[in-house]
N, C-alpha and C positions, 0 to 999 in steps of 0.2 A: 505495499500497499503506500511505503513509506517512498518509493524508487517514482511509483504511479504517480504521486503528487506531485513530485519533483519533475518530471517531463511534463505535466498541466502549468509547472509555472513556466517552467525555459519556454514553452512552446504560448504561452499568455505573453507572455515579455515580447518575443517577438513580436505576436498581434498585432500588440500592444503600440509595439512601434510604429507597425505599417499601418494603423485605421487612426492614431491620435497624435503620434509624431515624439520625437524624443521630450519636447518643454511639459506634455500631458502624461507622462510614464509615471507613475508611480505606483508604490503597494496596492493602492486600493484601485487603481485602475487596472494593475496586470490581475490582482487577486479578483476582481468582476470577470475575466475577461475570461480566467481560467475557470472561474468558476468552482472559487475555494474560497476559506476566509482569508482576511487578511493578516493575522496572525502567523497564517504560513509560510510567508514571505520572510518573516526574520525566524525562523525558526529552522527553513533549512539555507538560507544563505548567510545570513548576517544583516545583511543589507541588501538596499533596490542598487547600488552599484555592484555586490557582489553576484547578482541575481543576473542586470546585465551582462555582465564580466561573463558567467559560467552561460548565459542564452547566446553570446555571439561566440565561444565554441564551440555549442552543441551546434547551431547555425547552421556553421559553415562544416562540418564534421557532417551534415548530412545531408548537405547540398552537392558539398566533392565527392562525398559516396554513391551521392546515384549519376553521376559521370562518371567516375575512374576508370572502368570498363571500355565506356568509350573513348574517353583519352586513349586509351593503349594498344587501343585500334588506329590510330591517325599515325598516317605514314610520311608528312609532305608539311611545309610553313604555311602551304596552302588549306588543305584539309583542315591541320591548326586551324585558321583563320576562320573559315567556314562553319567549323563546327563552334568557334567562338560566336560567331553572329545567329548562327543557332539558337544555342544555349540562351543568348543576350535575349531572345523574343520571349523565351520558356522563362525568363527570370524574371521579367519586366512582367510580365501578364499574373506571375502567381502571387506578386509584392514584395520580392527578394529585391530587387534596385530600389525598392521604396526605405525597405528597413537600412540596406547598407547607405542611402542618401543621410537617414536621419541619424546611424553610427556613426558617420565619418564629419556631421556638425556637431555634436557632442563629444565625439574627441575633442577639437579642436579647443573644450575648457574642461573636461571634466580626466582627472589626470591617472584614474582608474579604468575608466573606458578605453582610454586611447591605448598600452598595451593590447589590452584585450581585441581591438578592433585588427590591429597589426597583426598578430598570434593566429587572428583568421581568416585575413588574406592569406598569412603565409601558407598556409594549407594549399590554397590555391597556386601559389606561386612553385611548391615542390613540386607539386602533378606537372604544371607545365613546366620545369627545367628538367623533366625527366623525357617530355614529349620533347625539346628543342636538345636534347642530347643524345637519341635514338635517332632524329628525325637528319640532324648535320653532320653528324660523323663523319658517313658517306660521300659528303658534298666536298668542293673544296673549299668553305667555308670553315667546316669542321676543326679546321684546327687553328682558325683564327678567333673564332666565334664564344665570347662568354657568357654559357647558357646562364649561368646564375643570376647574371646582371640583364640577359637580355627575358629571360622570363618577369624579373620584375617589373622591366620594361614594359613589356606584353601586359600582363595585369593591371599596370596604372593605366594603358592606356583603354584599358575596356572598363576601367574605374570610370576615368573622366569622361567617356563617351558615355558610358550609362548616365551617368552625372546631366553632361551635358544637352541629352536628349530632352531632358524637361524644357528648356528653355527653346531648340533649335531642331527639330526631328528633320528635316534636310541637311542641316548640316553635320551630324552622328552619321548618317547616313552614307554622306559623303567620305568621311571620316575614316571611315569599314570601308569603302569602296576603295581606299588607298592604301590603307596596310593590306586588302588583300592584292593589288597590282603588285607591291612592292614583293610579299611573299610569291608570286608569280617568274618575276623577275631571278628570285632568288633558286627557285625550285629548277627555271630555266638551264643555271648552270652545271645542274645535275646530267642534262642533257646532250652536254659538250662533250667533243673527241676528247682522248687523252692529252694530246699537243694544246689544246687551250684550257684543258685544266691545267696543266704544267705551267704554263704561259700565265694563267689567272695567280694561279699557288706563288710563283716568282715576284708578281708585283704587288700580292700582298704583303710578303718577306720582306720588302724593300719601303715598303710604306706604313707597316706595322714596326711601333713603336716596341712592345712587345708582347708576346703570347700570353696570355692570360689566366691565373691557375687560380684553380677551383680547392 
């Protein structure tokens, strides 16, 4: 029963963020959404901040788990960004983009929420990095790319685009289109013959200050 109540509170916290925003998220509103007594917020988590921090992690774990199998099947940057676009549509329709926006807004001023939000994003970054390591390794860029840094850049791009969509839907679509075009160019390098690929590697060695270390 205790675990079931905790789960209700975690899901209630995420729903409250979606429906009422961070400013109206309190022990009372979360408990009402979860359908439990307000005192249980403090019994199970100690404070609203602790509950929100746990909910951020819980929500990210649930979302990442839903997509892990699909991500494992991605075979190119183009496929990764196409999947990202599809995932974006689903996440927005289900309200998860709205939760992310509320968390990022709250993290600017809440010392406890900031690291929890960062940890939730790190779960996504870890999955994206695994894909990038796999798809870049056989390409001319595999020797020079920094998958860890690129994973953070990809995650940051999608976070920014998701928030940007609220004020400029056409602009966010154009940004996604541009990312897909860039991925297509990178993927095209893999179709070049061995002579051309050697020339690209030689050029990159001459113009790359150092090889990233993971």
